[in-house]
N, CA and C atoms as a LAMMPS dump frame, in Angstrom:
ITEM: TIMESTEP
0
ITEM: NUMBER OF ATOMS
345
ITEM: BOX BOUNDS ff ff ff
-5.0000000000000000e+02 5.0000000000000000e+02
-5.0000000000000000e+02 5.0000000000000000e+02
-5.0000000000000000e+02 5.0000000000000000e+02
ITEM: ATOMS id mol type element x y z
1 1 1 N 0.85 -1.181 0
2 1 2 C 0 0 0
3 1 3 C 0.894 1.241 0
4 2 1 N 0.58 2.238 -0.821
5 2 2 C 1.427 3.432 -0.876
6 2 3 C 1.328 4.255 0.409
7 3 1 N 2.427 4.962 0.67
8 3 2 C 2.495 5.806 1.866
9 3 3 C 1.571 7.008 1.705
10 4 1 N 0.846 7.316 2.759
11 4 2 C -0.08 8.448 2.723
12 4 3 C 0.533 9.615 3.487
13 5 1 N 0.632 10.748 2.818
14 5 2 C 1.198 11.941 3.428
15 5 3 C 0.134 13.022 3.417
16 6 1 N -0.048 13.675 4.553
17 6 2 C -1.089 14.689 4.659
18 6 3 C -0.52 16.046 4.229
19 7 1 N -0.443 16.249 2.928
20 7 2 C 0.101 17.504 2.408
21 7 3 C -0.771 18.703 2.758
22 8 1 N -2.052 18.49 2.883
23 8 2 C -2.962 19.599 3.164
24 8 3 C -2.638 20.219 4.523
25 9 1 N -2.465 19.369 5.522
26 9 2 C -2.201 19.866 6.871
27 9 3 C -0.816 20.506 6.959
28 10 1 N 0.184 19.889 6.343
29 10 2 C 1.536 20.447 6.434
30 10 3 C 1.632 21.766 5.678
31 11 1 N 0.938 21.86 4.544
32 11 2 C 0.912 23.125 3.793
33 11 3 C 0.216 24.218 4.618
34 12 1 N -0.876 23.852 5.289
35 12 2 C -1.614 24.831 6.102
36 12 3 C -0.74 25.309 7.264
37 13 1 N 0.025 24.377 7.848
38 13 2 C 0.905 24.742 8.953
39 13 3 C 1.969 25.727 8.485
40 14 1 N 2.57 25.439 7.341
41 14 2 C 3.584 26.348 6.792
42 14 3 C 2.982 27.695 6.438
43 15 1 N 1.78 27.644 5.885
44 15 2 C 1.107 28.881 5.473
45 15 3 C 0.836 29.784 6.681
46 16 1 N 0.377 29.189 7.781
47 16 2 C 0.099 29.971 8.987
48 16 3 C 1.375 30.584 9.552
49 17 1 N 2.465 29.81 9.548
50 17 2 C 3.727 30.342 10.048
51 17 3 C 4.245 31.46 9.151
52 18 1 N 4.089 31.322 7.848
53 18 2 C 4.556 32.366 6.936
54 18 3 C 3.711 33.635 7.077
55 19 1 N 2.446 33.468 7.453
56 19 2 C 1.614 34.647 7.736
57 19 3 C 2.173 35.417 8.922
58 20 1 N 2.652 34.679 9.931
59 20 2 C 3.231 35.334 11.101
60 20 3 C 4.523 36.074 10.76
61 21 1 N 5.215 35.612 9.708
62 21 2 C 6.489 36.23 9.324
63 21 3 C 6.29 37.447 8.428
64 22 1 N 5.063 37.788 8.138
65 22 2 C 4.793 38.932 7.27
66 22 3 C 5.342 40.205 7.917
67 23 1 N 6.055 41 7.129
68 23 2 C 6.617 42.238 7.635
69 23 3 C 8.046 42.1 8.115
70 24 1 N 8.559 40.867 8.175
71 24 2 C 9.955 40.685 8.557
72 24 3 C 10.856 41.107 7.401
73 25 1 N 12.13 41.36 7.697
74 25 2 C 13.066 41.869 6.702
75 25 3 C 13.871 40.728 6.081
76 26 1 N 14.099 40.834 4.797
77 26 2 C 14.973 39.887 4.102
78 26 3 C 14.395 38.498 4.015
79 27 1 N 15.27 37.493 4.188
80 27 2 C 14.844 36.101 4.059
81 27 3 C 13.909 35.662 5.169
82 28 1 N 13.862 36.434 6.241
83 28 2 C 13 36.058 7.369
84 28 3 C 11.532 36.006 6.965
85 29 1 N 11.165 36.675 5.891
86 29 2 C 9.752 36.706 5.511
87 29 3 C 9.361 35.663 4.481
88 30 1 N 10.351 35.078 3.742
89 30 2 C 9.939 34.18 2.666
90 30 3 C 10.698 32.862 2.581
91 31 1 N 11.735 32.653 3.376
92 31 2 C 12.437 31.368 3.395
93 31 3 C 11.967 30.601 4.624
94 32 1 N 11.477 29.381 4.385
95 32 2 C 10.775 28.638 5.417
96 32 3 C 11.592 28.473 6.694
97 33 1 N 12.826 27.955 6.604
98 33 2 C 13.585 27.658 7.818
99 33 3 C 13.969 28.936 8.556
100 34 1 N 14.348 29.963 7.817
101 34 2 C 14.724 31.228 8.449
102 34 3 C 13.506 31.861 9.106
103 35 1 N 12.385 31.839 8.401
104 35 2 C 11.151 32.419 8.942
105 35 3 C 10.699 31.672 10.192
106 36 1 N 10.806 30.346 10.156
107 36 2 C 10.39 29.529 11.302
108 36 3 C 11.231 29.871 12.527
109 37 1 N 12.544 29.993 12.345
110 37 2 C 13.43 30.348 13.453
111 37 3 C 13.127 31.745 13.977
112 38 1 N 12.88 32.679 13.061
113 38 2 C 12.595 34.058 13.465
114 38 3 C 11.292 34.141 14.248
115 39 1 N 10.289 33.398 13.82
116 39 2 C 8.992 33.414 14.497
117 39 3 C 9.107 32.799 15.887
118 40 1 N 9.82 31.668 15.983
119 40 2 C 9.991 31.027 17.287
120 40 3 C 10.698 31.965 18.259
121 41 1 N 11.747 32.635 17.778
122 41 2 C 12.475 33.57 18.623
123 41 3 C 11.586 34.75 18.999
124 42 1 N 10.796 35.226 18.032
125 42 2 C 9.891 36.336 18.304
126 42 3 C 8.847 35.994 19.344
127 43 1 N 8.345 34.774 19.296
128 43 2 C 7.351 34.348 20.276
129 43 3 C 7.974 34.225 21.668
130 44 1 N 9.234 33.811 21.72
131 44 2 C 9.94 33.744 23.011
132 44 3 C 10.082 35.148 23.582
133 45 1 N 10.493 36.098 22.735
134 45 2 C 10.643 37.482 23.192
135 45 3 C 9.297 38.065 23.624
136 46 1 N 8.229 37.694 22.923
137 46 2 C 6.904 38.195 23.29
138 46 3 C 6.505 37.676 24.672
139 47 1 N 6.81 36.414 24.941
140 47 2 C 6.501 35.831 26.246
141 47 3 C 7.289 36.539 27.34
142 48 1 N 8.581 36.723 27.099
143 48 2 C 9.432 37.394 28.085
144 48 3 C 8.963 38.831 28.294
145 49 1 N 8.591 39.492 27.186
146 49 2 C 8.161 40.892 27.251
147 49 3 C 6.907 41.083 28.071
148 50 1 N 6.014 40.109 28.033
149 50 2 C 4.797 40.214 28.841
150 50 3 C 5.133 40.194 30.328
151 51 1 N 6.148 39.451 30.706
152 51 2 C 6.58 39.429 32.106
153 51 3 C 7.294 40.728 32.473
154 52 1 N 8.14 41.227 31.552
155 52 2 C 8.896 42.449 31.822
156 52 3 C 7.975 43.658 31.935
157 53 1 N 6.878 43.635 31.182
158 53 2 C 5.932 44.749 31.231
159 53 3 C 5.339 44.892 32.625
160 54 1 N 5.025 43.778 33.255
161 54 2 C 4.478 43.81 34.61
162 54 3 C 5.489 44.412 35.585
163 55 1 N 6.761 44.027 35.41
164 55 2 C 7.816 44.559 36.274
165 55 3 C 7.972 46.06 36.105
166 56 1 N 7.998 46.489 34.855
167 56 2 C 8.245 47.914 34.605
168 56 3 C 7.067 48.769 35.089
169 57 1 N 5.841 48.264 34.955
170 57 2 C 4.702 49.025 35.47
171 57 3 C 4.744 49.116 36.988
172 58 1 N 5.118 48.032 37.645
173 58 2 C 5.208 48.066 39.109
174 58 3 C 6.232 49.101 39.558
175 59 1 N 7.376 49.151 38.879
176 59 2 C 8.393 50.138 39.267
177 59 3 C 7.919 51.558 38.974
178 60 1 N 7.144 51.741 37.917
179 60 2 C 6.568 53.059 37.625
180 60 3 C 5.598 53.478 38.722
181 61 1 N 4.76 52.543 39.165
182 61 2 C 3.801 52.856 40.23
183 61 3 C 4.537 53.214 41.518
184 62 1 N 5.589 52.48 41.824
185 62 2 C 6.361 52.761 43.039
186 62 3 C 6.977 54.149 42.967
187 63 1 N 7.5 54.51 41.8
188 63 2 C 8.092 55.839 41.619
189 63 3 C 7.054 56.932 41.817
190 64 1 N 5.867 56.734 41.29
191 64 2 C 4.809 57.742 41.424
192 64 3 C 4.328 57.876 42.866
193 65 1 N 4.185 56.756 43.548
194 65 2 C 3.773 56.808 44.955
195 65 3 C 4.853 57.5 45.78
196 66 1 N 6.095 57.181 45.491
197 66 2 C 7.209 57.796 46.21
198 66 3 C 7.209 59.306 46.005
199 67 1 N 6.978 59.746 44.775
200 67 2 C 6.933 61.187 44.502
201 67 3 C 5.774 61.836 45.249
202 68 1 N 4.635 61.137 45.317
203 68 2 C 3.477 61.684 46.026
204 68 3 C 3.698 61.783 47.523
205 69 1 N 4.363 60.792 48.095
206 69 2 C 4.565 60.8 49.545
207 69 3 C 5.679 61.748 49.964
208 70 1 N 6.656 61.948 49.106
209 70 2 C 7.763 62.861 49.436
210 70 3 C 7.269 64.302 49.615
211 71 1 N 6.169 64.645 48.946
212 71 2 C 5.6 65.991 49.098
213 71 3 C 5.181 66.25 50.539
214 72 1 N 4.812 65.177 51.229
215 72 2 C 4.33 65.313 52.602
216 72 3 C 5.375 64.857 53.615
217 73 1 N 6.61 64.67 53.156
218 73 2 C 7.714 64.382 54.071
219 73 3 C 7.815 62.945 54.532
220 74 1 N 7.444 62.013 53.696
221 74 2 C 7.543 60.607 54.073
222 74 3 C 8.113 59.835 52.891
223 75 1 N 8.838 58.765 53.18
224 75 2 C 9.393 57.959 52.097
225 75 3 C 8.366 56.908 51.654
226 76 1 N 8.648 56.284 50.518
227 76 2 C 7.752 55.261 49.979
228 76 3 C 7.616 54.086 50.947
229 77 1 N 8.747 53.619 51.459
230 77 2 C 8.698 52.419 52.302
231 77 3 C 7.957 52.689 53.612
232 78 1 N 8.155 53.869 54.184
233 78 2 C 7.421 54.222 55.405
234 78 3 C 5.924 54.284 55.12
235 79 1 N 5.568 54.888 53.972
236 79 2 C 4.163 55.028 53.601
237 79 3 C 3.511 53.667 53.385
238 80 1 N 4.182 52.783 52.646
239 80 2 C 3.591 51.472 52.366
240 80 3 C 3.49 50.636 53.642
241 81 1 N 4.455 50.795 54.544
242 81 2 C 4.355 50.111 55.827
243 81 3 C 3.152 50.597 56.613
244 82 1 N 2.918 51.922 56.582
245 82 2 C 1.766 52.49 57.289
246 82 3 C 0.455 52.081 56.627
247 83 1 N 0.448 51.987 55.302
248 83 2 C -0.758 51.557 54.574
249 83 3 C -1.122 50.132 54.985
250 84 1 N -0.13 49.254 54.995
251 84 2 C -0.395 47.86 55.365
252 84 3 C -0.828 47.735 56.82
253 85 1 N -0.227 48.536 57.693
254 85 2 C -0.57 48.489 59.11
255 85 3 C -1.987 49.001 59.364
256 86 1 N -2.393 50.016 58.58
257 86 2 C -3.713 50.606 58.79
258 86 3 C -4.839 49.756 58.2
259 87 1 N -4.491 48.778 57.401
260 87 2 C -5.515 47.877 56.85
261 87 3 C -6.176 48.391 55.585
262 88 1 N -5.609 49.409 54.966
263 88 2 C -6.145 49.905 53.69
264 88 3 C -5.726 48.939 52.595
265 89 1 N -6.688 48.517 51.781
266 89 2 C -6.403 47.484 50.783
267 89 3 C -6.261 48.041 49.371
268 90 1 N -5.81 49.277 49.255
269 90 2 C -5.561 49.836 47.924
270 90 3 C -4.222 49.309 47.419
271 91 1 N -4.192 48.855 46.161
272 91 2 C -2.938 48.354 45.628
273 91 3 C -2.098 49.497 45.051
274 92 1 N -0.895 49.157 44.632
275 92 2 C 0.038 50.176 44.149
276 92 3 C -0.466 50.887 42.903
277 93 1 N -1.162 50.156 42.046
278 93 2 C -1.683 50.758 40.814
279 93 3 C -2.664 51.877 41.141
280 94 1 N -3.572 51.618 42.058
281 94 2 C -4.58 52.609 42.439
282 94 3 C -3.932 53.78 43.17
283 95 1 N -3.014 53.485 44.073
284 95 2 C -2.33 54.551 44.807
285 95 3 C -1.535 55.451 43.861
286 96 1 N -0.886 54.857 42.868
287 96 2 C -0.12 55.65 41.899
288 96 3 C -1.044 56.525 41.07
289 97 1 N -2.205 55.99 40.689
290 97 2 C -3.173 56.781 39.925
291 97 3 C -3.687 57.942 40.762
292 98 1 N -3.962 57.692 42.036
293 98 2 C -4.405 58.773 42.924
294 98 3 C -3.319 59.838 43.069
295 99 1 N -2.079 59.416 43.235
296 99 2 C -0.979 60.36 43.42
297 99 3 C -0.785 61.232 42.182
298 100 1 N -0.995 60.652 41.007
299 100 2 C -0.753 61.388 39.763
300 100 3 C -1.944 62.24 39.349
301 101 1 N -3.146 61.661 39.371
302 101 2 C -4.319 62.325 38.789
303 101 3 C -5.259 62.957 39.809
304 102 1 N -5.243 62.474 41.046
305 102 2 C -6.167 62.976 42.066
306 102 3 C -5.4 63.259 43.36
307 103 1 N -4.608 64.333 43.382
308 103 2 C -3.772 64.593 44.559
309 103 3 C -4.572 64.829 45.841
310 104 1 N -5.79 65.362 45.733
311 104 2 C -6.606 65.577 46.925
312 104 3 C -6.997 64.245 47.564
313 105 1 N -7.393 63.287 46.725
314 105 2 C -7.758 61.966 47.225
315 105 3 C -6.534 61.262 47.817
316 106 1 N -5.377 61.441 47.183
317 106 2 C -4.153 60.843 47.71
318 106 3 C -3.802 61.448 49.065
319 107 1 N -4.013 62.764 49.194
320 107 2 C -3.76 63.449 50.468
321 107 3 C -4.675 62.889 51.561
322 108 1 N -5.932 62.616 51.18
323 108 2 C -6.877 62.04 52.146
324 108 3 C -6.414 60.653 52.592
325 109 1 N -5.939 59.854 51.659
326 109 2 C -5.429 58.52 52.018
327 109 3 C -4.202 58.681 52.905
328 110 1 N -3.327 59.605 52.553
329 110 2 C -2.112 59.851 53.33
330 110 3 C -2.454 60.264 54.761
331 111 1 N -3.435 61.172 54.897
332 111 2 C -3.837 61.624 56.235
333 111 3 C -4.428 60.48 57.057
334 112 1 N -5.228 59.635 56.403
335 112 2 C -5.836 58.503 57.097
336 112 3 C -4.766 57.508 57.566
337 113 1 N -3.748 57.341 56.74
338 113 2 C -2.685 56.398 57.075
339 113 3 C -1.816 56.932 58.206
340 114 1 N -1.516 58.217 58.191
341 114 2 C -0.586 58.77 59.18
342 114 3 C -1.24 59.019 60.527
343 115 1 N -2.548 59.074 60.593
344 115 2 C -3.219 59.324 61.881
345 115 3 C -3.491 58.038 62.612
């Protein structure tokens, strides 16, 4: 019996990968092995980048909270320690938004924490 090869599925797989390589420079967009390697590497970088984005946003929020608390003569670490001790459950993202866009509300949180 002759060997059966599923050309339809393998062609579709290659076609989908080549679609992902659209916009790449040089052979990365039209040579199968080069494109496959470039896409795999790109997907790895995308995965890593999603983790790095979370880190960089957290550091941005910390910087903003620190800038907001320094106006009132307190450091970031002292403020966050007081926030945790007082039982306020606002996270860093919300506190940073308050410090940047709503300074009056941030001042109210600061006063509640320090008293």
